[in-house]
Backbone bond lengths (Angstrom), bond angles and torsions (degrees), N, CA, C in turn:
res aa  C-N    CA-C-N  psi(-1)  N-CA   C-N-CA  omega(-1)  CA-C   N-CA-C  phi
1 M - - - 1.445 - - 1.531 111.83 -
2 S 1.330 117.68 -33.35 1.461 119.90 -178.49 1.529 111.89 -67.41
3 I 1.324 117.49 -29.30 1.465 119.89 177.63 1.519 109.99 -65.78
4 I 1.312 117.39 -38.30 1.461 121.23 177.86 1.525 110.01 -64.34
5 I 1.315 116.90 -40.31 1.467 120.56 178.16 1.521 110.33 -64.88
6 W 1.335 117.54 -41.49 1.467 121.32 175.83 1.523 110.69 -58.35
7 L 1.328 116.34 -43.82 1.462 120.35 -179.59 1.523 111.35 -65.29
8 V 1.318 117.04 -41.22 1.462 120.57 179.74 1.531 110.25 -65.72
9 I 1.320 116.82 -47.77 1.468 120.57 178.47 1.527 110.04 -62.12
10 G 1.323 116.96 -42.16 1.463 120.72 178.28 1.515 112.56 -62.33
11 A 1.328 116.69 -41.71 1.463 120.57 179.45 1.522 111.04 -65.56
12 I 1.324 116.84 -44.95 1.467 120.62 179.62 1.526 110.43 -64.40
13 A 1.328 116.32 -46.67 1.470 120.29 -178.89 1.523 111.33 -64.21
14 G 1.313 117.44 -43.68 1.458 120.80 179.42 1.513 112.23 -64.34
15 W 1.327 116.12 -40.27 1.463 121.02 178.79 1.524 110.38 -64.80
16 L 1.337 116.96 -46.94 1.465 121.11 179.39 1.527 111.18 -63.30
17 A 1.323 116.88 -41.15 1.464 120.41 178.53 1.522 110.41 -63.92
18 G 1.340 117.08 -38.54 1.459 120.96 177.07 1.519 112.04 -63.24
19 L 1.339 116.52 -33.46 1.459 120.19 176.70 1.527 111.60 -72.64
20 L 1.330 116.56 -36.78 1.456 121.09 -176.57 1.519 113.09 -76.38
21 V 1.320 116.83 -33.18 1.467 121.40 -178.81 1.523 107.61 -98.31
22 K 1.306 115.73 128.04 1.460 121.10 -176.94 1.521 111.45 -56.89
23 G 1.310 116.69 135.19 1.451 121.00 176.79 1.515 113.93 119.05
24 G 1.312 118.90 -4.40 1.456 121.52 176.53 1.510 113.71 78.36
25 G 1.318 114.49 -176.70 1.455 121.04 -176.25 1.518 112.43 -92.51
26 F 1.327 115.22 -167.74 1.464 122.38 -177.60 1.515 112.01 -117.11
27 G 1.318 119.05 20.30 1.452 121.34 -174.02 1.517 109.92 86.30
28 L 1.315 116.94 173.29 1.460 121.11 -173.83 1.518 112.65 -60.58
29 I 1.328 117.61 -51.72 1.467 120.40 -178.17 1.523 110.78 -65.56
30 G 1.309 117.05 -43.47 1.459 120.60 178.70 1.519 112.24 -62.30
31 D 1.341 116.69 -40.46 1.464 120.21 178.49 1.525 111.08 -66.21
32 I 1.325 117.33 -37.67 1.465 120.14 177.62 1.525 110.00 -63.89
33 V 1.331 116.57 -45.17 1.469 120.23 179.85 1.527 110.69 -63.60
34 V 1.331 116.87 -45.15 1.464 120.79 178.53 1.522 110.03 -61.72
35 G 1.322 117.66 -41.56 1.461 121.29 -179.96 1.519 112.99 -65.73
36 I 1.323 116.80 -41.44 1.472 119.92 179.61 1.526 110.63 -68.04
37 I 1.320 117.09 -45.98 1.467 119.95 177.04 1.526 109.78 -63.40
38 G 1.328 115.91 -39.51 1.460 120.36 176.67 1.517 112.40 -62.22
39 G 1.327 116.66 -34.68 1.462 120.49 176.16 1.517 111.46 -62.62
40 F 1.320 116.53 -42.07 1.461 120.32 176.77 1.531 110.86 -64.91
41 I 1.328 116.54 -44.92 1.462 120.58 -179.97 1.532 110.25 -63.31
42 G 1.334 116.52 -47.29 1.463 120.75 -179.87 1.517 112.53 -63.47
43 G 1.330 117.05 -41.49 1.458 120.70 178.30 1.514 112.10 -65.79
44 W 1.330 116.65 -41.78 1.459 120.59 178.09 1.522 110.56 -64.93
45 L 1.337 116.25 -45.91 1.456 120.58 -178.42 1.530 111.38 -63.83
46 A 1.326 117.13 -41.51 1.468 120.49 178.32 1.529 110.62 -63.53
47 G 1.322 117.25 -38.62 1.457 120.70 177.88 1.508 112.93 -66.55
48 V 1.329 116.16 -41.65 1.461 120.86 -180.00 1.532 110.53 -65.91
49 L 1.329 115.91 -40.23 1.463 120.17 -178.20 1.532 112.92 -84.81
50 G 1.325 117.13 -7.84 1.462 121.10 179.78 1.515 113.54 74.15
51 I 1.327 117.32 27.59 1.461 122.38 -178.70 1.526 108.97 -94.36
52 T 1.320 116.37 131.37 1.461 121.37 175.59 1.519 108.64 -118.57
53 I 1.305 116.59 115.03 1.458 121.05 179.74 1.524 110.14 -84.82
54 G 1.300 116.74 -31.63 1.453 121.88 -178.42 1.507 109.44 137.88
55 S 1.313 115.53 -164.94 1.457 119.62 178.54 1.524 108.69 -126.53
56 G 1.295 114.92 165.23 1.454 120.00 -179.85 1.512 111.90 106.46
57 M 1.313 114.71 178.41 1.455 121.15 -174.13 1.533 111.69 -69.59
58 I 1.324 118.27 -39.22 1.466 120.58 -179.17 1.527 110.34 -64.54
59 A 1.321 117.74 -44.01 1.469 121.06 178.15 1.523 110.53 -63.21
60 S 1.329 117.22 -37.86 1.467 120.67 177.76 1.519 110.93 -64.95
61 I 1.325 116.67 -40.72 1.462 120.33 179.24 1.523 110.22 -65.87
62 I 1.336 117.36 -43.15 1.466 120.47 179.33 1.521 110.81 -61.67
63 T 1.321 116.48 -45.58 1.468 120.73 178.99 1.525 110.75 -61.83
64 A 1.328 116.90 -44.09 1.465 121.18 -179.60 1.525 111.39 -66.51
65 V 1.327 117.67 -37.49 1.466 120.66 178.69 1.526 109.96 -64.65
66 I 1.324 117.22 -43.88 1.470 120.44 178.99 1.530 110.01 -60.36
67 G 1.318 116.97 -46.25 1.456 120.55 178.14 1.516 112.57 -64.93
68 A 1.330 117.28 -39.21 1.466 121.10 -179.77 1.526 111.01 -68.12
69 V 1.325 117.31 -37.49 1.464 120.09 176.87 1.529 109.69 -63.34
70 I 1.322 116.78 -43.73 1.471 120.53 177.53 1.526 109.72 -60.25
71 L 1.329 116.51 -44.89 1.465 120.90 179.18 1.525 111.40 -61.26
72 L 1.333 117.72 -45.38 1.465 120.79 -179.14 1.521 111.91 -65.36
73 V 1.319 117.19 -37.99 1.465 120.09 178.12 1.525 109.61 -63.34
74 I 1.322 117.00 -42.76 1.468 120.53 179.23 1.528 110.56 -65.94
75 V 1.334 117.44 -45.65 1.470 121.03 -179.33 1.523 110.77 -62.18
76 R 1.320 117.13 -43.99 1.470 119.65 -179.27 1.528 111.29 -68.48
77 A 1.328 117.65 -33.75 1.469 119.94 177.22 1.530 110.50 -67.26
78 L 1.339 116.36 -38.59 1.469 119.27 178.60 1.520 111.80 -70.50
79 K 1.338 117.56 -32.15 1.464 120.80 178.09 1.516 111.58 -66.57
80 R 1.328 116.47 -34.31 1.466 120.68 -179.26 1.524 112.28 -74.88
81 A 1.326 115.80 -27.37 1.472 119.43 -176.17 1.504 112.36 -76.24
């Protein structure tokens, strides 16, 4: 069941990040992958900086969106170079 929750959070986070970063998303599978990787990046970054957003699904989505936005900005910057 937790894998399904990861996929749902990843899809939501990837979709939201695609809306926030100019250029749109990567389709359903791409958004899920971006969201899951973004969740790892956001969770790691929050831990390093000592930031606690909270617990629960909404906090997980916020953390994953922040990480996914960072990931998309980096990917798009590398694509332009």
